[in-house]
N, C-alpha and C positions, 0 to 999 in steps of 0.2 A: 862259280854258281853256288849259291847258298842252299842249304837243305831246308825243307819244310818238314814238320813232324806233327804227329798226332799220337796221343797216348790214351789208352782205354783201361778201365778196370779189367782184371782178368777173371772172367766168369763164363758160364755156359752161353749166355746171350751174345757175348762179343766174339766168340769163336768164329762164327760165320762172317761177321763184319771184317775181322782181321784177315781171314782167308781170302775174301773178295778183294780187299785192298791190295794184298800181295799179288794176286792173280792179275789184276788190272794195271798194276804198276810194276813192271819187271825190274826196275832199278831200286825199288823199295827194299829196305832191310828192317827186319823185326828184331827188337831187343826184348826178349822174353824174360821178365823178372817175376819174383814170387807173387806179387799182388797186381802187376800191371804189364801191359805190352805197349812198348813205344815203337812207332814205325817212322823211320827217317826216309826221305826221298829227295834226291837232288832236284832243285828247281820247281817241280810241280807234282802234285798228287791229286788224282781224281778218284772219288768214291762214288760208285754207280749203284743206284737203287736196284736196278735189274739184276746185277751180279749178286747182291746180298740176298734178294728174294729167291734167286735160283738155289743158293746154298741153304737158306733157311727153310725153303719149301712153304713159304707163306708171304702174304703182302707185307711190305715194310715201308714205313714212312721214315725218311732220312732224319727227321727231327727226333726219332727214337734214340739216335746215337747220343744225344745230349745227356740222357740218363746215365750212360756209362763212361762219358768223356771225362778225362782228368785234366788234360791241357792240350794245347795245340800251338803251332807257330807258323805264321804265314797269313797272307790276306785271303779272306774267304769270299768265294762266289758260290752262291747256293741257289739251286732251282729244285723243283719237285723230283727231278731225275738224277741230278748230280750235285755233289758237294766237292768243290775244288779248293785246294790250298796252293797258293803260289806267291812269289814275291813279285809285285808289280814294279816294273822299272820304266 
C-alpha cells in the first residue's frame, strides 16, 4: 500500500490542522521540520472540518488549508466537510 502525504508551512494557523489530522488518522506520521510539517499516511488520509474547528475554536472552511499548503500526494476527494487523499485503484 502506497503512502499519501500532505505538507504544510509551519506556523500558528497550521498547528490545529496538523493536530486534527494526526488525531483522525492514527496511522499518520508527522515529519516536523524547521519550516514545514509533512504528514505521511498509508493508503488514505481524511481531514475533517469538524475536528479542525474543535481545535481552533472557530468556524473553518477546508479551502483555508490551501493558503498554508506546500504539496500533497494522492487523489483528492473534497466536500465541505472532508478532504480525503487516497490512491484510487
